[in-house]
VMD Tcl script that builds the backbone (N, CA, C; Angstrom):
set m [mol new atoms 459]
animate dup $m
set s [atomselect $m all]
$s set {name element resname resid chain x y z} {
  {N N MET 1 A 51.414 45.304 100.426}
  {CA C MET 1 A 51.339 45.077 98.998}
  {C C MET 1 A 52.398 44.055 98.616}
  {N N GLY 2 A 52.069 43.144 97.773}
  {CA C GLY 2 A 52.986 42.080 97.394}
  {C C GLY 2 A 53.681 42.333 96.077}
  {N N GLU 3 A 54.689 41.512 95.804}
  {CA C GLU 3 A 55.506 41.705 94.612}
  {C C GLU 3 A 54.769 41.387 93.315}
  {N N LYS 4 A 53.711 40.604 93.378}
  {CA C LYS 4 A 53.025 40.220 92.149}
  {C C LYS 4 A 52.089 41.316 91.651}
  {N N ILE 5 A 51.961 42.380 92.431}
  {CA C ILE 5 A 51.142 43.512 92.021}
  {C C ILE 5 A 52.053 44.517 91.332}
  {N N ASP 6 A 51.648 44.995 90.176}
  {CA C ASP 6 A 52.425 45.957 89.402}
  {C C ASP 6 A 52.658 47.242 90.208}
  {N N ASP 7 A 53.875 47.798 90.104}
  {CA C ASP 7 A 54.230 48.998 90.859}
  {C C ASP 7 A 53.293 50.167 90.583}
  {N N SER 8 A 52.917 50.355 89.336}
  {CA C SER 8 A 52.024 51.480 89.017}
  {C C SER 8 A 50.648 51.268 89.648}
  {N N GLU 9 A 50.212 50.023 89.718}
  {CA C GLU 9 A 48.925 49.710 90.355}
  {C C GLU 9 A 48.998 49.982 91.860}
  {N N ILE 10 A 50.122 49.617 92.473}
  {CA C ILE 10 A 50.314 49.888 93.899}
  {C C ILE 10 A 50.310 51.391 94.140}
  {N N HIS 11 A 51.017 52.134 93.304}
  {CA C HIS 11 A 51.117 53.589 93.459}
  {C C HIS 11 A 49.734 54.246 93.367}
  {N N ARG 12 A 48.931 53.816 92.394}
  {CA C ARG 12 A 47.578 54.376 92.244}
  {C C ARG 12 A 46.709 54.028 93.451}
  {N N ALA 13 A 46.753 52.768 93.871}
  {CA C ALA 13 A 45.927 52.340 95.005}
  {C C ALA 13 A 46.334 53.062 96.287}
  {N N PHE 14 A 47.633 53.214 96.511}
  {CA C PHE 14 A 48.117 53.907 97.713}
  {C C PHE 14 A 47.703 55.380 97.686}
  {N N GLY 15 A 47.794 56.003 96.509}
  {CA C GLY 15 A 47.375 57.406 96.377}
  {C C GLY 15 A 45.902 57.582 96.684}
  {N N ARG 16 A 45.070 56.678 96.174}
  {CA C ARG 16 A 43.622 56.768 96.455}
  {C C ARG 16 A 43.333 56.542 97.938}
  {N N ALA 17 A 44.029 55.583 98.529}
  {CA C ALA 17 A 43.815 55.283 99.945}
  {C C ALA 17 A 44.277 56.444 100.822}
  {N N LYS 18 A 45.415 57.081 100.477}
  {CA C LYS 18 A 45.918 58.225 101.250}
  {C C LYS 18 A 44.949 59.408 101.179}
  {N N ALA 19 A 44.236 59.541 100.068}
  {CA C ALA 19 A 43.264 60.622 99.930}
  {C C ALA 19 A 42.117 60.442 100.922}
  {N N VAL 20 A 41.804 59.207 101.239}
  {CA C VAL 20 A 40.726 58.908 102.177}
  {C C VAL 20 A 41.228 58.942 103.615}
  {N N ARG 21 A 42.424 58.407 103.826}
  {CA C ARG 21 A 42.983 58.330 105.178}
  {C C ARG 21 A 44.439 58.781 105.158}
  {N N GLU 22 A 44.672 59.996 105.599}
  {CA C GLU 22 A 45.994 60.648 105.525}
  {C C GLU 22 A 47.089 59.896 106.269}
  {N N ASP 23 A 46.775 59.268 107.408}
  {CA C ASP 23 A 47.798 58.630 108.247}
  {C C ASP 23 A 48.143 57.204 107.810}
  {N N LEU 24 A 47.709 56.819 106.642}
  {CA C LEU 24 A 47.964 55.483 106.128}
  {C C LEU 24 A 49.437 55.317 105.768}
  {N N ASN 25 A 50.008 54.165 106.096}
  {CA C ASN 25 A 51.397 53.855 105.752}
  {C C ASN 25 A 51.434 52.645 104.839}
  {N N LEU 26 A 52.511 52.549 104.072}
  {CA C LEU 26 A 52.622 51.499 103.084}
  {C C LEU 26 A 53.741 50.532 103.440}
  {N N ALA 27 A 53.457 49.241 103.312}
  {CA C ALA 27 A 54.462 48.190 103.476}
  {C C ALA 27 A 54.498 47.412 102.169}
  {N N ILE 28 A 55.715 47.164 101.677}
  {CA C ILE 28 A 55.886 46.464 100.400}
  {C C ILE 28 A 56.690 45.194 100.622}
  {N N LEU 29 A 56.247 44.134 99.975}
  {CA C LEU 29 A 57.029 42.900 99.908}
  {C C LEU 29 A 57.626 42.846 98.516}
  {N N GLY 30 A 58.935 42.628 98.440}
  {CA C GLY 30 A 59.588 42.649 97.140}
  {C C GLY 30 A 60.654 41.590 97.007}
  {N N PRO 31 A 61.215 41.504 95.815}
  {CA C PRO 31 A 62.259 40.509 95.553}
  {C C PRO 31 A 63.494 40.745 96.421}
  {N N ARG 32 A 64.152 39.680 96.771}
  {CA C ARG 32 A 65.363 39.744 97.584}
  {C C ARG 32 A 66.429 40.593 96.898}
  {N N ARG 33 A 67.004 41.500 97.637}
  {CA C ARG 33 A 68.141 42.315 97.226}
  {C C ARG 33 A 67.838 43.300 96.097}
  {N N ASP 34 A 66.566 43.648 95.900}
  {CA C ASP 34 A 66.210 44.587 94.841}
  {C C ASP 34 A 66.259 46.014 95.393}
  {N N TRP 35 A 67.488 46.555 95.457}
  {CA C TRP 35 A 67.687 47.877 96.050}
  {C C TRP 35 A 66.957 48.958 95.267}
  {N N ARG 36 A 66.957 48.872 93.948}
  {CA C ARG 36 A 66.295 49.913 93.150}
  {C C ARG 36 A 64.824 50.045 93.495}
  {N N ARG 37 A 64.146 48.921 93.570}
  {CA C ARG 37 A 62.711 48.955 93.875}
  {C C ARG 37 A 62.495 49.452 95.304}
  {N N CYS 38 A 63.318 48.986 96.221}
  {CA C CYS 38 A 63.214 49.433 97.610}
  {C C CYS 38 A 63.385 50.944 97.692}
  {N N GLU 39 A 64.422 51.459 97.076}
  {CA C GLU 39 A 64.692 52.896 97.111}
  {C C GLU 39 A 63.537 53.688 96.493}
  {N N ARG 40 A 63.012 53.201 95.370}
  {CA C ARG 40 A 61.898 53.871 94.696}
  {C C ARG 40 A 60.682 53.961 95.615}
  {N N TRP 41 A 60.383 52.853 96.318}
  {CA C TRP 41 A 59.210 52.867 97.186}
  {C C TRP 41 A 59.439 53.679 98.456}
  {N N LEU 42 A 60.640 53.686 98.972}
  {CA C LEU 42 A 60.911 54.526 100.145}
  {C C LEU 42 A 60.727 56.000 99.787}
  {N N ARG 43 A 61.138 56.398 98.582}
  {CA C ARG 43 A 60.929 57.780 98.135}
  {C C ARG 43 A 59.449 58.091 97.989}
  {N N ARG 44 A 58.645 57.086 97.674}
  {CA C ARG 44 A 57.202 57.286 97.482}
  {C C ARG 44 A 56.418 57.217 98.798}
  {N N GLY 45 A 57.112 57.041 99.909}
  {CA C GLY 45 A 56.416 57.042 101.187}
  {C C GLY 45 A 56.237 55.684 101.831}
  {N N CYS 46 A 56.834 54.637 101.277}
  {CA C CYS 46 A 56.779 53.317 101.884}
  {C C CYS 46 A 57.506 53.349 103.224}
  {N N ARG 47 A 56.926 52.745 104.241}
  {CA C ARG 47 A 57.550 52.718 105.567}
  {C C ARG 47 A 58.241 51.402 105.857}
  {N N VAL 48 A 57.792 50.312 105.208}
  {CA C VAL 48 A 58.362 48.985 105.435}
  {C C VAL 48 A 58.563 48.316 104.075}
  {N N TYR 49 A 59.792 47.843 103.826}
  {CA C TYR 49 A 60.081 47.107 102.594}
  {C C TYR 49 A 60.823 45.838 103.000}
  {N N LEU 50 A 60.171 44.697 102.806}
  {CA C LEU 50 A 60.737 43.418 103.221}
  {C C LEU 50 A 60.777 42.436 102.051}
  {N N GLU 51 A 61.665 41.460 102.206}
  {CA C GLU 51 A 61.758 40.391 101.218}
  {C C GLU 51 A 60.421 39.664 101.135}
  {N N ASP 52 A 60.057 39.257 99.931}
  {CA C ASP 52 A 58.737 38.655 99.717}
  {C C ASP 52 A 58.541 37.305 100.392}
  {N N THR 53 A 59.607 36.699 100.923}
  {CA C THR 53 A 59.465 35.402 101.583}
  {C C THR 53 A 59.327 35.536 103.103}
  {N N VAL 54 A 59.267 36.762 103.598}
  {CA C VAL 54 A 59.200 36.990 105.038}
  {C C VAL 54 A 57.904 36.407 105.619}
  {N N GLY 55 A 57.996 35.929 106.846}
  {CA C GLY 55 A 56.823 35.373 107.506}
  {C C GLY 55 A 55.882 36.464 108.008}
  {N N LEU 56 A 54.652 36.081 108.247}
  {CA C LEU 56 A 53.622 37.015 108.683}
  {C C LEU 56 A 53.975 37.674 110.021}
  {N N ASP 57 A 54.535 36.908 110.968}
  {CA C ASP 57 A 54.903 37.471 112.270}
  {C C ASP 57 A 55.966 38.557 112.133}
  {N N ARG 58 A 56.971 38.272 111.328}
  {CA C ARG 58 A 58.052 39.251 111.140}
  {C C ARG 58 A 57.534 40.508 110.441}
  {N N MET 59 A 56.663 40.307 109.472}
  {CA C MET 59 A 56.088 41.441 108.759}
  {C C MET 59 A 55.268 42.307 109.711}
  {N N ALA 60 A 54.450 41.686 110.524}
  {CA C ALA 60 A 53.629 42.436 111.475}
  {C C ALA 60 A 54.496 43.195 112.470}
  {N N GLU 61 A 55.580 42.593 112.945}
  {CA C GLU 61 A 56.487 43.262 113.881}
  {C C GLU 61 A 57.174 44.457 113.225}
  {N N ALA 62 A 57.566 44.302 111.979}
  {CA C ALA 62 A 58.204 45.408 111.262}
  {C C ALA 62 A 57.236 46.572 111.086}
  {N N ILE 63 A 55.998 46.269 110.763}
  {CA C ILE 63 A 54.985 47.314 110.594}
  {C C ILE 63 A 54.730 48.017 111.926}
  {N N ARG 64 A 54.623 47.248 113.012}
  {CA C ARG 64 A 54.434 47.860 114.345}
  {C C ARG 64 A 55.624 48.750 114.705}
  {N N SER 65 A 56.833 48.268 114.462}
  {CA C SER 65 A 58.030 49.048 114.786}
  {C C SER 65 A 58.077 50.342 113.984}
  {N N ALA 66 A 57.781 50.263 112.701}
  {CA C ALA 66 A 57.778 51.463 111.865}
  {C C ALA 66 A 56.768 52.476 112.384}
  {N N ARG 67 A 55.602 51.992 112.760}
  {CA C ARG 67 A 54.550 52.876 113.282}
  {C C ARG 67 A 54.945 53.468 114.631}
  {N N ASP 68 A 55.373 52.624 115.567}
  {CA C ASP 68 A 55.665 53.077 116.931}
  {C C ASP 68 A 56.892 53.980 117.009}
  {N N LEU 69 A 57.911 53.676 116.209}
  {CA C LEU 69 A 59.166 54.421 116.285}
  {C C LEU 69 A 59.286 55.528 115.230}
  {N N GLY 70 A 58.330 55.564 114.303}
  {CA C GLY 70 A 58.379 56.581 113.263}
  {C C GLY 70 A 59.584 56.414 112.344}
  {N N ILE 71 A 59.901 55.163 112.015}
  {CA C ILE 71 A 61.075 54.881 111.183}
  {C C ILE 71 A 60.670 54.094 109.946}
  {N N ASN 72 A 61.596 53.983 109.012}
  {CA C ASN 72 A 61.428 53.089 107.872}
  {C C ASN 72 A 62.169 51.800 108.190}
  {N N VAL 73 A 61.621 50.686 107.780}
  {CA C VAL 73 A 62.223 49.382 108.036}
  {C C VAL 73 A 62.454 48.701 106.694}
  {N N THR 74 A 63.691 48.236 106.481}
  {CA C THR 74 A 63.991 47.456 105.285}
  {C C THR 74 A 64.597 46.127 105.700}
  {N N ASP 75 A 64.560 45.198 104.806}
  {CA C ASP 75 A 65.071 43.861 105.064}
  {C C ASP 75 A 66.596 43.856 105.105}
  {N N ARG 76 A 67.165 42.914 105.801}
  {CA C ARG 76 A 68.620 42.762 105.910}
  {C C ARG 76 A 69.276 42.602 104.535}
  {N N SER 77 A 68.605 41.932 103.620}
  {CA C SER 77 A 69.202 41.713 102.290}
  {C C SER 77 A 69.435 43.032 101.569}
  {N N ILE 78 A 68.582 44.036 101.802}
  {CA C ILE 78 A 68.779 45.356 101.203}
  {C C ILE 78 A 70.014 46.007 101.814}
  {N N PHE 79 A 70.180 45.879 103.120}
  {CA C PHE 79 A 71.361 46.420 103.799}
  {C C PHE 79 A 72.626 45.759 103.261}
  {N N GLN 80 A 72.583 44.460 103.010}
  {CA C GLN 80 A 73.747 43.750 102.471}
  {C C GLN 80 A 74.129 44.271 101.091}
  {N N VAL 81 A 73.140 44.595 100.261}
  {CA C VAL 81 A 73.424 45.154 98.937}
  {C C VAL 81 A 74.165 46.473 99.094}
  {N N LEU 82 A 73.701 47.315 99.991}
  {CA C LEU 82 A 74.355 48.609 100.204}
  {C C LEU 82 A 75.779 48.426 100.716}
  {N N GLN 83 A 75.978 47.470 101.617}
  {CA C GLN 83 A 77.321 47.207 102.135}
  {C C GLN 83 A 78.248 46.735 101.017}
  {N N GLU 84 A 77.765 45.823 100.193}
  {CA C GLU 84 A 78.575 45.303 99.091}
  {C C GLU 84 A 78.959 46.413 98.124}
  {N N ARG 85 A 78.007 47.294 97.840}
  {CA C ARG 85 A 78.287 48.392 96.911}
  {C C ARG 85 A 79.297 49.362 97.490}
  {N N SER 86 A 79.179 49.636 98.778}
  {CA C SER 86 A 80.087 50.620 99.370}
  {C C SER 86 A 81.455 50.005 99.670}
  {N N ALA 87 A 81.524 48.706 99.902}
  {CA C ALA 87 A 82.794 48.074 100.257}
  {C C ALA 87 A 83.585 47.590 99.047}
  {N N GLY 88 A 82.934 47.519 97.910}
  {CA C GLY 88 A 83.611 47.007 96.730}
  {C C GLY 88 A 84.720 47.937 96.267}
  {N N PRO 89 A 85.709 47.376 95.579}
  {CA C PRO 89 A 86.818 48.208 95.107}
  {C C PRO 89 A 86.347 49.178 94.021}
  {N N THR 90 A 86.956 50.329 93.992}
  {CA C THR 90 A 86.649 51.313 92.958}
  {C C THR 90 A 87.429 50.948 91.704}
  {N N PRO 91 A 86.732 50.720 90.612}
  {CA C PRO 91 A 87.453 50.318 89.396}
  {C C PRO 91 A 88.275 51.472 88.825}
  {N N HIS 92 A 89.399 51.130 88.225}
  {CA C HIS 92 A 90.215 52.132 87.549}
  {C C HIS 92 A 89.633 52.350 86.162}
  {N N LEU 93 A 89.371 53.603 85.818}
  {CA C LEU 93 A 88.838 53.937 84.505}
  {C C LEU 93 A 89.879 54.726 83.722}
  {N N THR 94 A 89.944 54.424 82.433}
  {CA C THR 94 A 90.807 55.212 81.566}
  {C C THR 94 A 90.157 56.576 81.330}
  {N N GLN 95 A 90.917 57.490 80.792}
  {CA C GLN 95 A 90.371 58.818 80.479}
  {C C GLN 95 A 89.191 58.699 79.523}
  {N N ARG 96 A 89.314 57.850 78.515}
  {CA C ARG 96 A 88.235 57.677 77.542}
  {C C ARG 96 A 87.006 57.069 78.202}
  {N N GLU 97 A 87.200 56.120 79.118}
  {CA C GLU 97 A 86.058 55.533 79.828}
  {C C GLU 97 A 85.352 56.591 80.671}
  {N N HIS 98 A 86.102 57.491 81.282}
  {CA C HIS 98 A 85.484 58.603 82.022}
  {C C HIS 98 A 84.634 59.463 81.089}
  {N N GLU 99 A 85.165 59.730 79.902}
  {CA C GLU 99 A 84.427 60.556 78.940}
  {C C GLU 99 A 83.145 59.859 78.493}
  {N N VAL 100 A 83.253 58.565 78.176}
  {CA C VAL 100 A 82.075 57.804 77.752}
  {C C VAL 100 A 81.059 57.739 78.893}
  {N N LEU 101 A 81.537 57.493 80.106}
  {CA C LEU 101 A 80.650 57.430 81.269}
  {C C LEU 101 A 79.909 58.750 81.468}
  {N N ASP 102 A 80.596 59.859 81.322}
  {CA C ASP 102 A 79.953 61.160 81.473}
  {C C ASP 102 A 78.851 61.353 80.432}
  {N N LEU 103 A 79.110 60.933 79.207}
  {CA C LEU 103 A 78.105 61.071 78.160}
  {C C LEU 103 A 76.948 60.096 78.364}
  {N N LEU 104 A 77.234 58.917 78.906}
  {CA C LEU 104 A 76.159 57.980 79.265}
  {C C LEU 104 A 75.269 58.592 80.349}
  {N N ARG 105 A 75.919 59.228 81.329}
  {CA C ARG 105 A 75.180 59.863 82.424}
  {C C ARG 105 A 74.227 60.926 81.897}
  {N N ARG 106 A 74.600 61.568 80.831}
  {CA C ARG 106 A 73.763 62.605 80.218}
  {C C ARG 106 A 72.656 62.018 79.349}
  {N N GLY 107 A 72.670 60.689 79.177}
  {CA C GLY 107 A 71.609 60.019 78.436}
  {C C GLY 107 A 71.842 59.913 76.943}
  {N N LEU 108 A 73.068 60.130 76.486}
  {CA C LEU 108 A 73.342 60.057 75.055}
  {C C LEU 108 A 73.368 58.618 74.555}
  {N N ARG 109 A 72.974 58.448 73.316}
  {CA C ARG 109 A 73.028 57.149 72.656}
  {C C ARG 109 A 74.435 56.923 72.116}
  {N N ASN 110 A 74.747 55.683 71.752}
  {CA C ASN 110 A 76.075 55.363 71.215}
  {C C ASN 110 A 76.427 56.236 70.021}
  {N N GLN 111 A 75.472 56.439 69.146}
  {CA C GLN 111 A 75.717 57.241 67.948}
  {C C GLN 111 A 76.111 58.671 68.339}
  {N N ASP 112 A 75.417 59.236 69.321}
  {CA C ASP 112 A 75.716 60.600 69.767}
  {C C ASP 112 A 77.065 60.667 70.485}
  {N N ILE 113 A 77.370 59.637 71.259}
  {CA C ILE 113 A 78.656 59.588 71.960}
  {C C ILE 113 A 79.788 59.505 70.934}
  {N N ALA 114 A 79.605 58.665 69.921}
  {CA C ALA 114 A 80.620 58.524 68.876}
  {C C ALA 114 A 80.861 59.867 68.194}
  {N N HIS 115 A 79.799 60.563 67.902}
  {CA C HIS 115 A 79.925 61.875 67.243}
  {C C HIS 115 A 80.650 62.870 68.160}
  {N N ALA 116 A 80.282 62.883 69.434}
  {CA C ALA 116 A 80.891 63.828 70.382}
  {C C ALA 116 A 82.375 63.560 70.590}
  {N N LEU 117 A 82.764 62.289 70.560}
  {CA C LEU 117 A 84.159 61.931 70.821}
  {C C LEU 117 A 84.976 61.712 69.547}
  {N N HIS 118 A 84.318 61.848 68.391}
  {CA C HIS 118 A 84.987 61.662 67.095}
  {C C HIS 118 A 85.594 60.256 66.967}
  {N N VAL 119 A 84.777 59.271 67.328}
  {CA C VAL 119 A 85.169 57.864 67.192}
  {C C VAL 119 A 84.015 57.112 66.537}
  {N N THR 120 A 84.215 55.835 66.239}
  {CA C THR 120 A 83.148 55.036 65.635}
  {C C THR 120 A 82.207 54.509 66.721}
  {N N GLU 121 A 81.026 54.094 66.297}
  {CA C GLU 121 A 80.084 53.485 67.241}
  {C C GLU 121 A 80.656 52.189 67.816}
  {N N ASN 122 A 81.421 51.457 67.014}
  {CA C ASN 122 A 82.052 50.226 67.514}
  {C C ASN 122 A 82.990 50.539 68.667}
  {N N THR 123 A 83.710 51.640 68.563}
  {CA C THR 123 A 84.617 52.033 69.651}
  {C C THR 123 A 83.817 52.371 70.905}
  {N N VAL 124 A 82.710 53.049 70.733}
  {CA C VAL 124 A 81.851 53.380 71.882}
  {C C VAL 124 A 81.326 52.093 72.506}
  {N N GLU 125 A 80.852 51.158 71.688}
  {CA C GLU 125 A 80.353 49.882 72.202}
  {C C GLU 125 A 81.438 49.150 72.989}
  {N N TYR 126 A 82.653 49.209 72.503}
  {CA C TYR 126 A 83.798 48.605 73.190}
  {C C TYR 126 A 83.957 49.208 74.588}
  {N N HIS 127 A 83.936 50.534 74.667}
  {CA C HIS 127 A 84.101 51.198 75.967}
  {C C HIS 127 A 82.904 50.927 76.885}
  {N N VAL 128 A 81.706 50.906 76.342}
  {CA C VAL 128 A 80.514 50.625 77.155}
  {C C VAL 128 A 80.604 49.208 77.717}
  {N N ARG 129 A 81.006 48.227 76.902}
  {CA C ARG 129 A 81.173 46.849 77.397}
  {C C ARG 129 A 82.169 46.806 78.554}
  {N N HIS 130 A 83.271 47.537 78.420}
  {CA C HIS 130 A 84.270 47.563 79.489}
  {C C HIS 130 A 83.716 48.221 80.747}
  {N N LEU 131 A 82.945 49.278 80.581}
  {CA C LEU 131 A 82.339 49.937 81.749}
  {C C LEU 131 A 81.365 48.990 82.452}
  {N N LEU 132 A 80.550 48.287 81.676}
  {CA C LEU 132 A 79.606 47.339 82.265}
  {C C LEU 132 A 80.354 46.278 83.063}
  {N N ALA 133 A 81.437 45.771 82.494}
  {CA C ALA 133 A 82.223 44.738 83.175}
  {C C ALA 133 A 82.876 45.287 84.436}
  {N N LYS 134 A 83.449 46.474 84.361}
  {CA C LYS 134 A 84.146 47.045 85.517}
  {C C LYS 134 A 83.211 47.337 86.676}
  {N N PHE 135 A 81.969 47.698 86.370}
  {CA C PHE 135 A 81.006 47.993 87.434}
  {C C PHE 135 A 80.113 46.807 87.746}
  {N N GLY 136 A 80.294 45.695 87.041}
  {CA C GLY 136 A 79.447 44.526 87.268}
  {C C GLY 136 A 77.993 44.843 86.998}
  {N N ALA 137 A 77.764 45.660 85.981}
  {CA C ALA 137 A 76.414 46.138 85.678}
  {C C ALA 137 A 75.834 45.388 84.485}
  {N N ARG 138 A 74.519 45.319 84.455}
  {CA C ARG 138 A 73.829 44.660 83.349}
  {C C ARG 138 A 73.314 45.653 82.316}
  {N N SER 139 A 73.277 46.927 82.691}
  {CA C SER 139 A 72.775 47.937 81.772}
  {C C SER 139 A 73.590 49.213 81.913}
  {N N ARG 140 A 73.433 50.080 80.946}
  {CA C ARG 140 A 74.126 51.368 80.979}
  {C C ARG 140 A 73.692 52.182 82.186}
  {N N LEU 141 A 72.395 52.176 82.456}
  {CA C LEU 141 A 71.870 52.919 83.597}
  {C C LEU 141 A 72.466 52.398 84.904}
  {N N GLU 142 A 72.531 51.099 85.044}
  {CA C GLU 142 A 73.098 50.503 86.249}
  {C C GLU 142 A 74.578 50.875 86.402}
  {N N ALA 143 A 75.319 50.905 85.294}
  {CA C ALA 143 A 76.730 51.306 85.349}
  {C C ALA 143 A 76.855 52.747 85.815}
  {N N VAL 144 A 76.006 53.616 85.304}
  {CA C VAL 144 A 76.028 55.023 85.714}
  {C C VAL 144 A 75.656 55.159 87.188}
  {N N GLU 145 A 74.646 54.411 87.632}
  {CA C GLU 145 A 74.243 54.468 89.041}
  {C C GLU 145 A 75.378 54.016 89.952}
  {N N ARG 146 A 76.036 52.924 89.584}
  {CA C ARG 146 A 77.140 52.421 90.409}
  {C C ARG 146 A 78.324 53.387 90.393}
  {N N ALA 147 A 78.603 53.981 89.247}
  {CA C ALA 147 A 79.673 54.964 89.152}
  {C C ALA 147 A 79.346 56.178 90.021}
  {N N SER 148 A 78.099 56.598 90.012}
  {CA C SER 148 A 77.671 57.742 90.832}
  {C C SER 148 A 77.813 57.420 92.317}
  {N N ALA 149 A 77.429 56.190 92.699}
  {CA C ALA 149 A 77.532 55.789 94.091}
  {C C ALA 149 A 78.993 55.795 94.564}
  {N N LEU 150 A 79.908 55.548 93.632}
  {CA C LEU 150 A 81.340 55.535 93.959}
  {C C LEU 150 A 82.001 56.895 93.750}
  {N N GLY 151 A 81.198 57.879 93.346}
  {CA C GLY 151 A 81.733 59.210 93.117}
  {C C GLY 151 A 82.495 59.353 91.826}
  {N N LEU 152 A 82.250 58.481 90.859}
  {CA C LEU 152 A 82.970 58.519 89.590}
  {C C LEU 152 A 82.174 59.182 88.466}
  {N N ALA 153 A 80.923 59.476 88.711}
  {CA C ALA 153 A 80.099 60.096 87.654}
  {C C ALA 153 A 79.319 61.264 88.211}
}
mol reanalyze $m
mol bondsrecalc $m
mol representation Tube
mol addrep $m
């Protein structure tokens, strides 16, 4: 399955195909270094996840290896993402940043966090911006995921 096919469409097609043939395995081609998508598909039963620019020979070899060895195969770029995440320095968080991070992890909105901590929404936005910067994250969810990976959330 290629990257230009919507994930939900792939999931439906794979489910229908598995109903017909139980021993079917899934190989996905995806964007370089997209660990989230790779992890999501591995949880759904994908056996091979490779960068979308991989050649046909390499893809076929990965599929054969996954089948013959009973393993999952991912691209080197995914491994590099994991190495970078695990090797990166653990950011120092203030007590308030820990509190905000915990409330973010619980899925609270800025307004709810402000109410829980007895501060203004602007103060919460300030702390969220700092958390995003410290974790190099683009979203609140990504900051929480990175904090969890580092054992901070």
